[in-house]
N, C-alpha and C positions, 0 to 999 in steps of 0.2 A: 219381968218381960225381957229386959236387957240380957239377963243371964240365959234365957231360953234361946234368944237369937244367936248368942255366941256359940252355944252348943250346936245349933243347927248349922252354923257356918263352918264348923271345924272340919278340916279335910280328913278323908279316910286314912287309916294307917298305910304307910308306904312299905311294901315288902322289901324293897331294895334299899331302904334307908341305912342299914348297917354298912353296905358296900359304899354308899355315897358318903357316909360319915367317915369311913376309913380313907377313902380317896381324898376327902377334904383335909383330913389331918395330914396326910402325906404331902399334899400340895403346899400347905402352909409350912410344914416342917422342912420341906426342901429349901424354901426361901430362908427360913430361920437358920438352918445349919450352914447354908452356903454363905450367908452374910456374917455369921458370928462363930462358926466352927462348933465342934462338939462341946468344948468347954464353956463357950460363951452363951450358947443357946439355952433357953429356959423353957421347961415344959409348961409352966404357968402362962407364959406369953403365947405359946402355941395354942393352948386351950382357949385363951381369950380371943384369939383371932379365928377360931373355928366355931362350928355349931355344936360343940360338945364340951365335956369337962375334963379336968386333969385325971380324974378317976377312970373315965372312959378310955382315955389315951393309954393308961397303964393296963386296962382290960384288954385292949387290942394288941399292944406291943410289949407289955410286961415291964419295960424300963426305958429310960432315956436312951441307953445304948441300943436297945432293941428297936426303937423308933428310928434311930440314926442308921442302923443297918438296913432297915426296911426302905429307907430313902435311898441309900446307895444301891440296893438291889433294883429299885424301881428305875433309877436313871440309867443304870447299865443295861437293864432289860430294854429300855426304850431305844438306845443306840443300836443294840443288837437287832431289834426289830427292823430298824431302818436298813441296816446292812443286809439282812435276810431278804428284804424286799427288792433289792437291786437285781435287775435282770442283766445277765452278762453273756449267756450262751448265744444269743442272737446278735451279739456285737463282736467286732474284731477284738483280739486281746488288747490292743492299744486303746481302743474306744472303751472297752470294759474297765480297764484300769483308770482311765480318765474319769469315768462316771463314779467309780468308787471313791476316788480322791475328792471329787466335787461334792458328793453327798456327805462325806466325812467333814469336809471344811465347812459346809453350810450348817451341818448339825452343831458343830462347836460354836459357830458364830451366833446361832439363834438360841443357844442354851448355855449362857455364861454361868448359870447355877451349877451345871455339870462340871465345868472347869474348876470352879472354886471348891466344889465338894471333893474332887480328885486331889487338888492341892492340899486340902485339909487332911485327907486320909493319908497322904504321904508324910505329913507332919507326925501322924501316929504310926508311921512305918508300916502301913498296910495291915495293921492289927485286925481291924474289923472286916475288911474285905476278904482277908484270908480265912475268916470263919464262915463265910457265905458259901455253902455247898454248891449252889446253883451257878456260881460264877465260873467254875471250871468247865461246865457244860456249855454255857453261853459263849465262852471265848472261842470255841471251835467254829462258830458261825463265820466270823471274819477270817479266821485262819484257813478254813476249808475253801472259802470263797476266793481268797487270794491265791491259794495253791492251785485251784483249777485254772484260773486266769494265767498264772505263770507257766503251768504245764503246756497250755495251748500256745502261749506266746513263744516258749522255747522250741516247740515242735515246728512252728511256722517260721522260725528264724527271726521273729520280731524282738524277742527279749534274749538277753545273754544267759548263759547257762549258770546254774548253781545259786540262783537267788533264793533266799530263805523267806517264806511267807511271814514268819514272825518278825524278822528284821525289817521287812518291807512295811508291815503294820506299824512297827515302832517309828519308822521314819515318817510315815504319813501322819500318825498321831502327833508326833513332836511338832511338825510344821503347822498343823491345824490348831494344835493346843496353844502354841506360842502366840499366835495372832490374837487370841482372846486373853490369855493370862497376863501378857505384858503390853497390851495395847495402850493402856493409860500412861504407864511410865515411858514407853517408847514415844507416844504422842507428845508428851511434855519435853522430853530430852531433845528430840529432833524437830519439834514444832511442826508436826504433821498429823492431821486428824486421821487416825487409823480406823475410826468408827464410821466414816462417811461411806455411803454406798459405792462411790467411785473408788475409794481406797480399798474397800473390802473386795470388790470385783477384781481390781488389779492384783491384789495380793493372792487371791484364789488362782488366777492365771499363772502366777509365778510358782506357786506350790505345785500345781498340776504339772507344769513344764519341768520343774526340778525332779519330781518323782519319775516322770516318763523318761527323761534323759538318763537318769541313773539306771533304769531298767533296760533301755534299748541296747540291742546287740551292735 
């Protein structure tokens, strides 16, 4: 009787379970790789923390390196989606740039896993991200967005001439990145809690102001 009750209570097959399984693996692997790096992360541990098996992970991603690259692709896709969702055309060039910097700062602050993954990939000299074909297409999202804002700002006399969108993107990323990558060492050295909401808000204002002053005519 007990066996019949178990069979009757069993849920119907979920057609979306492969997608959900893959998503679950990527979520757990993101934390594992960000905390331990490519060398230190273990597929066995990732499998234990997901609703699947080591064999299934290899089925989806072929290898540990394949899983790592899928994680990198996912996090870069997420930040590009945030950037592509920023509305700038109905804002002044100054306000548009301010919004881009604010959104970038907030993304980095809320996703320390992304920062650690980028740091780890730089240890590998960009070997894996260079093999991701989609990264070249996705990078154009932010470059084109900044270029449009700079062109409008230059025409209106708001921004100085000759600003390069890639240089601008590097400057924005560097300032937003540092606030996450070095916040623990900085906090200990200077005895200032850089993770408090007040400190984060103050630093965001400084980063926005720094970028705008550099661009202003």
